[in-house]
C-alpha positions as CSV (number, residue, x, y, z in Angstrom):
1,M,-40.2,-140.8,151.8
2,N,-37.1,-138.9,151.2
3,F,-36.1,-136.5,153.8
4,Q,-33.6,-133.9,152.7
5,K,-31.2,-132.5,155.2
6,Q,-31.6,-128.8,155.3
7,S,-29.1,-126.5,157.0
8,L,-30.1,-123.3,158.6
9,N,-28.3,-120.3,157.0
10,K,-26.7,-118.2,159.7
11,P,-25.4,-114.8,158.9
12,S,-21.7,-114.4,158.7
13,N,-21.6,-112.1,161.7
14,A,-23.6,-114.5,163.9
15,G,-23.8,-113.4,167.5
16,E,-23.3,-109.6,166.6
17,F,-25.8,-106.8,166.2
18,P,-26.3,-105.6,162.8
19,K,-24.1,-102.7,161.9
20,T,-27.0,-100.3,161.5
21,V,-28.2,-101.1,165.1
22,I,-24.7,-100.4,166.5
23,E,-24.5,-97.1,164.7
24,Q,-27.9,-96.0,165.9
25,G,-27.0,-97.0,169.5
26,A,-23.7,-95.1,169.4
27,G,-25.4,-92.0,168.2
28,L,-28.0,-92.2,170.9
29,T,-25.3,-92.7,173.6
30,F,-23.4,-89.6,172.3
31,H,-26.5,-87.6,172.3
32,L,-27.3,-88.5,175.9
33,L,-23.8,-87.7,176.9
34,S,-24.1,-84.3,175.3
35,I,-27.3,-83.5,177.1
36,E,-25.8,-84.6,180.4
37,L,-22.8,-82.3,179.8
38,V,-25.0,-79.4,179.0
39,M,-27.1,-80.0,182.1
40,K,-23.9,-80.1,184.3
41,K,-22.7,-76.8,182.8
42,M,-26.1,-75.2,183.4
43,A,-26.1,-76.4,187.0
44,T,-22.6,-75.0,187.6
45,T,-23.6,-71.7,186.1
46,L,-26.8,-71.5,188.2
47,L,-24.7,-72.4,191.3
48,L,-22.2,-69.6,190.5
49,L,-25.0,-67.1,189.9
50,S,-26.7,-68.0,193.2
51,A,-23.4,-67.6,195.1
52,F,-22.7,-64.2,193.5
53,A,-26.3,-63.1,194.4
54,I,-25.8,-64.2,198.0
55,I,-22.4,-62.4,198.3
56,S,-23.9,-59.3,196.7
57,C,-26.8,-59.3,199.1
58,A,-24.5,-59.9,202.1
59,H,-22.4,-56.8,201.1
60,K,-25.3,-54.5,200.2
61,E,-25.8,-51.7,202.7
62,P,-29.2,-51.3,204.3
63,P,-31.2,-48.3,203.0
64,L,-30.5,-45.2,205.0
65,S,-33.4,-43.9,207.0
66,K,-34.2,-40.2,206.9
67,D,-34.3,-38.3,210.2
68,R,-37.9,-37.2,210.5
69,L,-37.9,-36.5,214.3
70,S,-38.3,-32.9,215.3
71,P,-35.9,-31.5,217.9
72,R,-37.3,-31.0,221.4
73,L,-36.4,-28.5,224.1
74,L,-35.4,-30.5,227.2
75,K,-34.1,-27.8,229.5
76,V,-33.7,-24.0,230.0
77,L,-31.2,-22.7,232.5
78,A,-30.2,-19.1,233.3
79,L,-26.4,-19.4,233.8
80,N,-26.1,-15.7,234.9
81,N,-27.9,-12.4,234.4
82,R,-26.8,-12.2,230.7
83,Q,-26.7,-15.9,229.5
84,I,-29.4,-18.6,229.1
85,Q,-28.6,-22.1,228.1
86,F,-31.1,-24.1,226.0
87,T,-30.6,-27.9,225.9
88,F,-32.2,-29.8,223.0
89,S,-32.8,-33.5,222.3
90,E,-30.4,-33.4,219.3
91,E,-27.9,-31.3,217.4
92,I,-29.2,-27.9,216.2
93,D,-28.4,-26.3,212.9
94,T,-26.6,-23.2,214.1
95,L,-26.7,-21.5,210.6
96,S,-30.5,-21.2,210.9
97,L,-30.4,-19.8,214.5
98,K,-31.9,-16.3,214.6
99,P,-32.7,-14.3,217.7
100,E,-36.1,-13.4,216.2
101,N,-37.0,-17.1,216.2
102,F,-37.0,-16.9,220.1
103,A,-39.3,-14.9,222.3
104,I,-38.7,-14.4,226.0
105,T,-41.4,-12.6,227.9
106,S,-42.5,-12.0,231.5
107,D,-45.8,-10.7,232.8
108,T,-44.6,-7.1,232.3
109,D,-42.0,-7.0,229.5
110,T,-39.9,-8.7,226.9
111,L,-36.3,-9.8,227.4
112,E,-34.3,-9.0,224.3
113,I,-32.0,-11.7,222.9
114,M,-28.8,-10.1,221.4
115,A,-27.2,-13.3,220.0
116,L,-27.5,-17.1,219.8
117,N,-24.5,-19.4,219.6
118,H,-23.8,-23.1,220.3
119,S,-22.4,-23.9,223.7
120,L,-20.3,-26.9,224.7
121,S,-22.1,-29.1,222.1
122,L,-24.3,-28.5,219.1
123,S,-27.3,-29.6,221.1
124,E,-26.8,-26.8,223.6
125,I,-27.6,-23.2,222.5
126,L,-26.4,-20.2,224.5
127,A,-28.5,-17.0,224.4
128,L,-27.0,-13.6,225.2
129,T,-29.7,-11.4,226.6
130,E,-30.3,-8.1,228.3
131,I,-29.9,-8.0,232.0
132,Q,-32.4,-10.4,233.6
133,F,-34.4,-10.1,236.8
134,D,-35.3,-12.6,239.5
135,K,-38.6,-13.6,238.1
136,K,-40.4,-16.2,235.8
137,Y,-39.9,-15.9,232.1
138,D,-41.8,-17.7,229.3
139,V,-39.8,-18.7,226.3
140,S,-41.2,-19.9,223.0
141,G,-40.0,-20.3,219.4
142,Y,-38.5,-22.8,217.0
143,V,-35.3,-24.3,215.8
144,F,-34.1,-26.7,213.1
145,D,-32.0,-29.8,213.5
146,T,-29.2,-30.7,211.1
147,A,-31.8,-32.6,208.9
148,Q,-33.9,-29.4,208.7
149,N,-36.7,-30.8,210.8
150,K,-38.5,-27.9,212.6
151,G,-39.1,-28.1,216.3
152,N,-41.4,-25.8,218.1
153,F,-41.0,-25.3,221.8
154,K,-42.4,-23.5,224.8
155,K,-41.1,-23.5,228.4
156,T,-40.9,-21.5,231.6
157,F,-37.7,-20.7,233.5
158,S,-36.4,-18.5,236.3
159,G,-34.2,-15.5,235.5
160,S,-31.0,-14.9,237.3
161,T,-29.5,-11.9,239.0
162,N,-26.0,-13.4,239.4
163,P,-23.3,-11.6,237.4
164,D,-21.0,-13.5,235.1
165,T,-17.6,-13.8,236.8
166,I,-15.9,-16.4,234.6
167,K,-13.1,-15.1,232.4
168,P,-13.4,-15.9,228.7
169,W,-10.7,-17.8,226.9
170,V,-9.6,-18.4,223.3
171,V,-11.0,-21.7,221.9
172,K,-9.9,-21.5,218.3
173,Y,-7.2,-19.4,216.5
174,S,-5.0,-19.1,213.5
175,K,-1.5,-20.6,213.8
176,G,1.4,-21.5,211.6
177,E,1.9,-21.3,207.8
178,R,-0.6,-20.6,205.1
179,H,-2.5,-17.9,207.0
180,A,-2.8,-14.4,205.7
181,Y,-5.0,-13.2,208.6
182,F,-5.3,-13.7,212.3
183,N,-8.7,-15.2,213.4
184,I,-9.6,-15.9,217.0
185,T,-12.8,-17.3,218.5
186,F,-13.7,-16.9,222.2
187,S,-15.5,-19.1,224.6
188,E,-18.4,-16.7,225.1
189,A,-20.0,-13.5,223.8
190,M,-17.5,-10.6,223.9
191,D,-17.7,-6.8,224.1
192,T,-17.2,-6.0,220.4
193,T,-16.4,-2.4,221.2
194,F,-13.2,-3.3,223.0
195,M,-10.0,-4.9,221.7
196,N,-6.4,-3.9,222.4
197,F,-3.5,-6.0,220.9
198,Y,0.0,-5.9,219.5
199,I,1.3,-7.2,216.2
200,L,5.0,-8.0,215.8
201,P,6.7,-7.1,213.5
202,K,4.6,-4.0,213.4
203,K,1.7,-3.9,211.0
204,D,-1.3,-1.6,211.1
205,L,-4.2,-4.1,211.6
206,K,-7.7,-3.5,212.9
207,S,-10.1,-5.8,214.6
208,S,-13.2,-6.8,212.7
209,W,-15.8,-8.8,214.7
210,Q,-17.6,-11.4,212.6
211,N,-20.1,-12.0,215.5
212,Y,-20.0,-11.9,219.3
213,L,-17.5,-14.8,219.4
214,T,-15.1,-14.4,216.4
215,C,-12.7,-11.6,215.6
216,K,-10.6,-11.2,212.4
217,F,-7.6,-8.9,212.2
218,I,-7.4,-7.2,208.8
219,P,-5.0,-4.6,207.4
220,H,-5.9,-0.9,207.3
221,T,-4.4,-0.6,203.8
222,A,-2.9,-2.9,201.2
223,T,0.6,-2.0,202.4
224,D,-0.2,-3.6,205.8
225,S,-0.9,-7.0,204.3
226,L,1.2,-9.8,205.8
227,K,4.3,-10.8,203.8
228,S,5.2,-14.4,203.0
229,D,8.8,-14.0,204.1
230,T,7.8,-13.0,207.7
231,T,6.4,-14.7,210.8
232,Y,3.9,-12.4,212.6
233,Y,2.9,-12.5,216.2
234,L,-0.4,-11.5,217.8
235,F,-0.4,-10.6,221.5
236,I,-3.4,-9.9,223.7
237,D,-3.1,-9.3,227.4
238,R,-6.3,-8.2,229.1
239,G,-7.1,-6.4,225.8
240,A,-10.4,-8.3,225.2
241,R,-13.4,-8.7,227.5
242,D,-16.8,-10.4,227.5
243,V,-20.1,-8.6,227.8
244,S,-19.9,-8.7,231.6
245,G,-16.4,-7.1,231.6
246,N,-14.3,-10.2,232.4
247,T,-11.0,-9.9,230.5
248,V,-9.0,-12.5,228.6
249,G,-5.7,-13.6,230.0
250,A,-2.4,-13.3,228.1
251,F,-2.6,-14.9,224.7
252,I,-0.1,-15.2,221.8
253,T,-0.1,-16.9,218.4
254,S,2.0,-16.6,215.3
255,I,1.2,-17.0,211.6
256,T,2.8,-16.6,208.2
257,P,1.3,-16.7,204.6
258,D,4.4,-18.7,203.6
259,T,3.4,-22.1,201.9
260,S,6.8,-23.7,202.4
261,Y,7.6,-22.7,205.9
262,K,10.5,-24.5,207.6
263,P,11.4,-22.6,210.8
264,F,14.2,-23.1,213.2
265,I,13.3,-23.3,216.9
266,L,15.1,-20.8,219.3
267,K,14.4,-21.7,222.9
268,G,15.8,-20.8,226.3
269,K,15.3,-20.4,230.0
270,V,14.7,-17.4,232.3
271,L,16.3,-17.4,235.8
272,L,16.1,-15.3,238.8
273,N,18.7,-16.1,241.5
274,D,19.4,-19.5,239.9
275,T,15.6,-20.3,240.0
276,L,13.4,-20.7,237.0
277,I,10.7,-18.0,237.0
278,K,7.1,-19.1,236.5
279,T,5.6,-16.5,234.2
280,G,6.5,-13.5,232.1
281,I,7.1,-12.5,228.5
282,V,10.1,-12.5,226.2
283,I,10.6,-10.1,223.2
284,L,12.7,-11.3,220.2
285,R,14.5,-8.6,218.3
286,R,17.3,-7.5,216.0
287,E,17.1,-3.9,215.0
288,N,13.3,-3.9,215.8
289,P,11.0,-6.3,217.7
290,L,10.2,-9.4,215.7
291,G,8.3,-11.6,218.0
292,I,6.9,-12.3,221.5
293,S,6.6,-15.4,223.7
294,L,5.1,-16.3,227.0
295,I,7.4,-17.7,229.7
296,R,6.0,-21.0,231.0
297,S,7.7,-22.6,234.0
298,G,10.9,-20.7,233.1
299,N,11.0,-21.7,229.4
300,F,10.3,-19.8,226.2
301,S,10.6,-20.5,222.5
302,F,10.4,-18.8,219.1
303,E,10.1,-20.0,215.5
304,V,12.9,-18.2,213.5
305,R,13.9,-18.2,209.9
306,D,17.7,-18.4,210.3
307,T,20.4,-19.4,212.8
308,N,22.0,-15.9,213.2
309,A,22.1,-14.2,216.5
310,Y,19.0,-12.5,218.0
311,M,18.5,-10.4,221.1
312,V,15.9,-11.5,223.7
313,D,14.5,-9.3,226.4
314,A,12.6,-10.9,229.3
315,I,10.1,-9.2,231.7
316,S,8.6,-10.7,234.9
317,D,6.9,-8.5,237.4
318,K,9.6,-6.0,238.6
319,Y,12.4,-7.9,237.0
320,S,14.0,-7.8,233.6
321,G,17.0,-9.0,231.6
322,S,18.5,-9.3,228.1
323,A,20.8,-11.8,226.3
324,E,22.0,-12.8,222.9
325,A,20.3,-16.0,221.6
326,L,20.9,-18.5,218.8
327,A,18.7,-21.2,217.4
328,D,21.3,-23.9,218.0
329,S,22.4,-22.9,221.5
330,E,21.3,-23.2,225.1
331,N,20.0,-19.7,225.8
332,I,19.7,-18.4,229.3
333,I,18.4,-14.9,230.4
334,I,19.3,-13.8,233.9
335,L,16.8,-11.3,235.5
336,E,17.7,-8.4,237.7
337,L,15.6,-5.9,239.7
338,E,14.8,-3.5,237.0
339,E,11.2,-2.8,236.1
340,K,10.2,-2.5,232.5
341,N,7.0,-2.7,230.6
342,I,6.1,-4.1,227.2
343,D,5.4,-0.8,225.7
344,S,9.0,0.4,226.4
345,L,10.4,-2.7,224.6
346,I,8.0,-2.7,221.6
347,N,7.6,1.0,220.9
């Protein structure tokens, strides 16, 4: 029996994968890597979007809640025989305040309300009334808060027979440049039939009351309008009074319509026997009176438009004095026993 030796035929690349298998494996690996890369990018994008959303939510303001609460009347107090103070639970819309929205009655008659204004705060309303009597009054009506919520109220209070003895004062006024009119607002209801004042340099202005608190000073004619090249002074000294007859103390302010106002300051001292006087007035003039200033603790000052010489006249009680004054100098007025009044210096 013949046995023939046979050899197994091995491929030339024995021990290696066939080329087609390698190419297929490489393609699969690349495909898997591509998917992994896309997934990573998607994850990063989602992470960034989530972070942005969190930051946006963190900075988003909470929705504003609308005020739906009605104002409530907490207290009614007669301050004197002409004024009643109403205290509410929140600020009141003063533009909608009308006397006809309030009714004050007693068992025999009705107390008329002449005006309503805010008091020390917008939640406090002050009523100017007819003269009250020492008896019980019922008050009813309605107001609106600043969100226009309507609040109805009804209360009882005791009227007062005590007269008002507190002097009114100026709480707001025009001052400085860019003002073509004088406006002043007082602390309480004023007697609108009475107003005496001075304007320097002289202009023919008249008082025009906007309400019981505010007065505007307007020219009688167009020729009395205030000029931009001039500083004007308003002086009131016991020339205004409240409805109870209490007069305002001395008050001075100055304005100019000038929009590029750059004044010089002229200041000085007023002495009597080498002692600074406490109070008085000083008139600034050249040919005519130009301004007026109050003396405070012996000192006075003016805003002037040049550094040339002025004359200043001082009055304090029965004493008076005059001196030349400059904006860049230390000015001193010496008083002597010689009585003068403001009218003699201004007119």
